[in-house]
DRENMAR-158444 format. One record per residue: residue number from 1; residue in three letters; y negated, x, z of N, C-alpha, C, O in turn. Coordinates in nm, 3 decimals, padded with zeros to 5 digits, always signed. Layout:
! residues N
<NUM, "ALA", <Y, X, Z>, <Y, X, Z>, <Y, X, Z>, <Y, X, Z>>
...
This chain:
! residues 84
<1, "MET", <-04.844, +00.026, -06.194>, <-04.908, -00.074, -06.221>, <-05.039, -00.125, -06.306>, <-05.084, -00.218, -06.238>>
<2, "TYR", <-05.112, -00.111, -06.409>, <-05.253, -00.083, -06.435>, <-05.313, -00.214, -06.474>, <-05.234, -00.301, -06.509>>
<3, "LYS", <-05.433, -00.240, -06.472>, <-05.507, -00.298, -06.487>, <-05.594, -00.276, -06.675>, <-05.683, -00.191, -06.664>>
<4, "VAL", <-05.589, -00.304, -06.754>, <-05.670, -00.228, -06.846>, <-05.782, -00.335, -06.929>, <-05.727, -00.444, -06.935>>
<5, "LYS", <-05.902, -00.340, -06.987>, <-05.988, -00.396, -07.003>, <-06.005, -00.361, -07.159>, <-05.966, -00.256, -07.209>>
<6, "VAL", <-06.045, -00.428, -07.204>, <-05.992, -00.433, -07.409>, <-06.152, -00.531, -07.407>, <-06.204, -00.628, -07.351>>
<7, "PHE", <-06.182, -00.416, -07.519>, <-06.292, -00.433, -07.565>, <-06.337, -00.466, -07.690>, <-06.423, -00.382, -07.720>>
<8, "VAL", <-06.311, -00.606, -07.842>, <-06.332, -00.587, -07.963>, <-06.481, -00.604, -08.015>, <-06.570, -00.645, -07.941>>
<9, "THR", <-06.498, -00.576, -08.120>, <-06.609, -00.524, -08.147>, <-06.613, -00.568, -08.239>, <-06.503, -00.623, -08.240>>
<10, "LEU", <-06.685, -00.606, -08.387>, <-06.699, -00.607, -08.516>, <-06.745, -00.484, -08.522>, <-06.800, -00.430, -08.426>>
<11, "ARG", <-06.722, -00.406, -08.678>, <-06.763, -00.253, -08.706>, <-06.914, -00.290, -08.755>, <-06.963, -00.394, -08.798>>
<12, "GLU", <-06.940, -00.225, -08.742>, <-07.160, -00.196, -08.726>, <-07.136, -00.238, -08.904>, <-07.181, -00.349, -08.932>>
<13, "SER", <-07.059, -00.145, -09.045>, <-07.087, -00.221, -09.123>, <-07.064, -00.446, -09.145>, <-07.121, -00.540, -09.200>>
<14, "VAL", <-07.012, -00.433, -09.107>, <-06.888, -00.582, -09.127>, <-07.104, -00.681, -09.061>, <-07.181, -00.652, -08.970>>
<15, "LEU", <-07.107, -00.771, -09.153>, <-07.204, -00.912, -09.125>, <-07.143, -00.946, -09.011>, <-07.021, -00.926, -09.016>>
<16, "ASP", <-07.203, -01.013, -08.857>, <-07.189, -01.082, -08.774>, <-07.306, -01.233, -08.751>, <-07.409, -01.233, -08.684>>
<17, "PRO", <-07.259, -01.324, -08.813>, <-07.337, -01.475, -08.873>, <-07.323, -01.517, -08.716>, <-07.427, -01.531, -08.651>>
<18, "GLN", <-07.219, -01.533, -08.667>, <-07.247, -01.542, -08.478>, <-07.311, -01.463, -08.405>, <-07.371, -01.509, -08.307>>
<19, "GLY", <-07.314, -01.328, -08.432>, <-07.446, -01.260, -08.365>, <-07.566, -01.299, -08.413>, <-07.663, -01.291, -08.337>>
<20, "LYS", <-07.584, -01.344, -08.538>, <-07.712, -01.377, -08.584>, <-07.778, -01.487, -08.528>, <-07.882, -01.483, -08.463>>
<21, "ALA", <-07.695, -01.611, -08.562>, <-07.681, -01.772, -08.502>, <-07.773, -01.739, -08.377>, <-07.886, -01.788, -08.373>>
<22, "VAL", <-07.724, -01.651, -08.267>, <-07.811, -01.644, -08.158>, <-07.921, -01.582, -08.136>, <-08.017, -01.621, -08.070>>
<23, "THR", <-07.906, -01.470, -08.200>, <-08.047, -01.364, -08.173>, <-08.148, -01.445, -08.267>, <-08.264, -01.414, -08.241>>
<24, "HIS", <-08.132, -01.587, -08.416>, <-08.221, -01.653, -08.390>, <-08.260, -01.787, -08.301>, <-08.373, -01.835, -08.298>>
<25, "SER", <-08.105, -01.857, -08.207>, <-08.173, -01.871, -08.096>, <-08.249, -01.897, -07.989>, <-08.314, -01.991, -07.944>>
<26, "LEU", <-08.214, -01.741, -07.953>, <-08.320, -01.606, -07.836>, <-08.415, -01.644, -07.910>, <-08.438, -01.760, -07.875>>
<27, "HIS", <-08.467, -01.623, -07.972>, <-08.629, -01.572, -08.080>, <-08.677, -01.753, -08.020>, <-08.757, -01.777, -07.929>>
<28, "ALA", <-08.593, -01.868, -08.110>, <-08.664, -01.961, -08.045>, <-08.730, -02.018, -07.952>, <-08.815, -02.105, -07.936>>
<29, "LEU", <-08.632, -01.900, -07.861>, <-08.664, -01.966, -07.681>, <-08.794, -01.914, -07.676>, <-08.885, -01.953, -07.603>>
<30, "ASN", <-08.797, -01.805, -07.776>, <-08.941, -01.720, -07.704>, <-08.878, -01.586, -07.633>, <-08.937, -01.552, -07.531>>
<31, "TYR", <-08.768, -01.505, -07.673>, <-08.741, -01.392, -07.580>, <-08.695, -01.301, -07.772>, <-08.598, -01.300, -07.848>>
<32, "LYS", <-08.866, -01.225, -07.771>, <-08.897, -01.195, -07.902>, <-08.808, -01.036, -07.888>, <-08.755, -00.970, -07.977>>
<33, "GLU", <-08.817, -01.009, -07.734>, <-08.770, -00.889, -07.708>, <-08.594, -00.839, -07.816>, <-08.564, -00.749, -07.895>>
<34, "VAL", <-08.532, -00.943, -07.764>, <-08.406, -00.937, -07.806>, <-08.395, -00.897, -07.992>, <-08.398, -00.999, -08.060>>
<35, "THR", <-08.384, -00.773, -08.069>, <-08.370, -00.729, -08.208>, <-08.256, -00.779, -08.221>, <-08.251, -00.814, -08.339>>
<36, "ASP", <-08.146, -00.808, -08.164>, <-08.019, -00.803, -08.223>, <-07.866, -00.794, -08.138>, <-07.826, -00.712, -08.055>>
<37, "VAL", <-07.787, -00.941, -08.208>, <-07.720, -00.953, -08.091>, <-07.585, -00.892, -08.148>, <-07.579, -00.851, -08.265>>
<38, "ARG", <-07.492, -00.887, -08.074>, <-07.348, -00.856, -08.183>, <-07.270, -00.921, -08.085>, <-07.296, -00.900, -07.967>>
<39, "ILE", <-07.171, -01.004, -08.121>, <-07.046, -01.082, -08.036>, <-06.928, -01.015, -08.087>, <-06.893, -00.974, -08.198>>
<40, "GLY", <-06.885, -01.017, -07.992>, <-06.714, -00.955, -07.941>, <-06.651, -01.029, -07.857>, <-06.704, -01.120, -07.793>>
<41, "LYS", <-06.532, -00.995, -07.850>, <-06.416, -01.041, -07.756>, <-06.367, -00.943, -07.612>, <-06.348, -00.822, -07.626>>
<42, "TYR", <-06.349, -01.010, -07.480>, <-06.304, -00.906, -07.399>, <-06.192, -00.986, -07.341>, <-06.202, -01.101, -07.298>>
<43, "MET", <-06.047, -00.888, -07.344>, <-05.980, -00.953, -07.249>, <-05.896, -00.823, -07.131>, <-05.929, -00.706, -07.115>>
<44, "GLU", <-05.820, -00.875, -07.088>, <-05.779, -00.807, -06.932>, <-05.620, -00.786, -06.904>, <-05.548, -00.833, -06.816>>
<45, "LEU", <-05.601, -00.728, -06.975>, <-05.396, -00.749, -06.963>, <-05.331, -00.650, -06.807>, <-05.370, -00.538, -06.772>>
<46, "THR", <-05.250, -00.714, -06.756>, <-05.253, -00.633, -06.630>, <-05.111, -00.603, -06.718>, <-05.046, -00.681, -06.788>>
<47, "VAL", <-05.088, -00.469, -06.690>, <-04.928, -00.355, -06.729>, <-04.849, -00.319, -06.638>, <-04.885, -00.226, -06.566>>
<48, "GLU", <-04.747, -00.370, -06.620>, <-04.625, -00.229, -06.594>, <-04.684, -00.080, -06.600>, <-04.788, -00.052, -06.660>>
<49, "LYS", <-04.608, +00.010, -06.532>, <-04.610, +00.099, -06.512>, <-04.462, +00.131, -06.628>, <-04.402, +00.025, -06.646>>
<50, "SER", <-04.413, +00.219, -06.684>, <-04.294, +00.252, -06.763>, <-04.298, +00.361, -06.816>, <-04.407, +00.416, -06.803>>
<51, "GLU", <-04.224, +00.417, -06.870>, <-04.177, +00.586, -06.922>, <-04.263, +00.589, -07.049>, <-04.301, +00.700, -07.087>>
<52, "ARG", <-04.301, +00.476, -07.123>, <-04.436, +00.481, -07.190>, <-04.537, +00.551, -07.167>, <-04.580, +00.541, -07.053>>
<53, "ASN", <-04.609, +00.641, -07.258>, <-04.759, +00.631, -07.191>, <-04.854, +00.568, -07.237>, <-04.875, +00.568, -07.359>>
<54, "ILE", <-04.960, +00.479, -07.123>, <-04.999, +00.383, -07.127>, <-05.138, +00.355, -07.237>, <-05.210, +00.256, -07.247>>
<55, "ASP", <-05.143, +00.499, -07.320>, <-05.260, +00.497, -07.385>, <-05.191, +00.424, -07.464>, <-05.220, +00.305, -07.478>>
<56, "GLU", <-05.029, +00.516, -07.566>, <-04.985, +00.447, -07.686>, <-04.975, +00.279, -07.620>, <-05.059, +00.190, -07.621>>
<57, "VAL", <-04.882, +00.280, -07.583>, <-04.884, +00.142, -07.541>, <-04.968, +00.063, -07.538>, <-04.923, -00.042, -07.582>>
<58, "ILE", <-05.088, +00.050, -07.504>, <-05.235, -00.045, -07.532>, <-05.284, +00.042, -07.708>, <-05.240, -00.034, -07.794>>
<59, "ASN", <-05.335, +00.133, -07.760>, <-05.360, +00.181, -07.897>, <-05.200, +00.073, -07.977>, <-05.241, -00.016, -08.051>>
<60, "GLU", <-05.118, +00.076, -07.971>, <-05.034, +00.012, -08.052>, <-05.068, -00.149, -08.003>, <-05.165, -00.159, -08.078>>
<61, "ILE", <-05.065, -00.243, -07.955>, <-05.154, -00.360, -07.862>, <-05.235, -00.419, -07.957>, <-05.218, -00.521, -08.024>>
<62, "CYS", <-05.347, -00.319, -07.952>, <-05.463, -00.310, -08.011>, <-05.481, -00.356, -08.165>, <-05.536, -00.458, -08.207>>
<63, "THR", <-05.444, -00.294, -08.207>, <-05.413, -00.246, -08.326>, <-05.302, -00.360, -08.427>, <-05.311, -00.416, -08.537>>
<64, "GLY", <-05.218, -00.353, -08.336>, <-05.130, -00.431, -08.400>, <-05.117, -00.579, -08.378>, <-05.026, -00.641, -08.433>>
<65, "LEU", <-05.229, -00.656, -08.277>, <-05.287, -00.769, -08.199>, <-05.406, -00.849, -08.171>, <-05.447, -00.965, -08.177>>
<66, "LEU", <-05.441, -00.724, -08.136>, <-05.559, -00.718, -08.044>, <-05.719, -00.731, -08.094>, <-05.815, -00.771, -08.028>>
<67, "ALA", <-05.715, -00.681, -08.238>, <-05.816, -00.638, -08.282>, <-05.761, -00.625, -08.425>, <-05.649, -00.583, -08.454>>
<68, "ASN", <-05.870, -00.673, -08.522>, <-05.826, -00.596, -08.739>, <-05.890, -00.469, -08.698>, <-06.010, -00.448, -08.680>>
<69, "PRO", <-05.801, -00.397, -08.687>, <-05.880, -00.237, -08.766>, <-05.987, -00.251, -08.923>, <-06.073, -00.175, -08.967>>
<70, "VAL", <-05.949, -00.348, -08.961>, <-06.010, -00.318, -09.114>, <-06.145, -00.403, -09.110>, <-06.207, -00.428, -09.213>>
<71, "ILE", <-06.182, -00.441, -09.000>, <-06.311, -00.465, -08.945>, <-06.356, -00.448, -08.787>, <-06.474, -00.427, -08.759>>
<72, "GLU", <-06.290, -00.454, -08.724>, <-06.274, -00.439, -08.623>, <-06.280, -00.334, -08.522>, <-06.179, -00.265, -08.528>>
<73, "ASP", <-06.413, -00.271, -08.372>, <-06.354, -00.152, -08.412>, <-06.280, -00.195, -08.178>, <-06.316, -00.294, -08.115>>
<74, "TYR", <-06.209, -00.110, -08.137>, <-06.168, -00.167, -08.025>, <-06.205, -00.001, -07.878>, <-06.217, +00.118, -07.903>>
<75, "ARG", <-06.210, -00.044, -07.796>, <-06.208, +00.058, -07.630>, <-06.131, -00.012, -07.557>, <-06.073, -00.115, -07.593>>
<76, "TYR", <-06.126, +00.028, -07.475>, <-06.039, +00.038, -07.327>, <-06.036, +00.108, -07.231>, <-06.054, +00.229, -07.217>>
<77, "GLU", <-06.011, +00.021, -07.157>, <-06.047, +00.113, -06.993>, <-05.958, +00.085, -06.929>, <-05.925, -00.033, -06.921>>
<78, "VAL", <-05.884, +00.190, -06.856>, <-05.732, +00.162, -06.746>, <-05.767, +00.231, -06.638>, <-05.786, +00.352, -06.625>>
<79, "GLU", <-05.776, +00.096, -06.518>, <-05.763, +00.107, -06.402>, <-05.615, +00.104, -06.387>, <-05.548, +00.042, -06.469>>
<80, "GLU", <-05.541, +00.185, -06.255>, <-05.399, +00.213, -06.174>, <-05.506, +00.072, -06.062>, <-05.623, +00.054, -06.027>>
<81, "CYS", <-05.373, +00.007, -06.048>, <-05.388, -00.089, -05.992>, <-05.266, -00.035, -05.878>, <-05.174, +00.041, -05.908>>
<82, "VAL", <-05.293, -00.105, -05.717>, <-05.149, -00.040, -05.577>, <-05.158, -00.207, -05.531>, <-05.261, -00.235, -05.470>>
<83, "PHE", <-05.110, -00.263, -05.543>, <-05.072, -00.390, -05.509>, <-05.016, -00.373, -05.359>, <-04.904, -00.328, -05.387>>
<84, "LEU", <-05.019, -00.377, -05.248>, <-04.972, -00.437, -05.153>, <-04.914, -00.509, -05.112>, <-04.906, -00.519, -04.990>>
């Protein structure tokens, strides 16, 4: 069994209005050190082992459902889990 952590973010070339709003709010709260905020999504998947390669499965899931490949990038981390 695998635990997969998926991180989806807007591509650098795509405007992030939610991130800009958070940046402005932080500046209003006097956190001038923050120069930019990008908002993304984080998901955890538990995936059973199968005959298929885990990277192949996760890439299909990300491009088919979790991320919009036109405007978003994704990365993931896979941990093998041992359940007793």
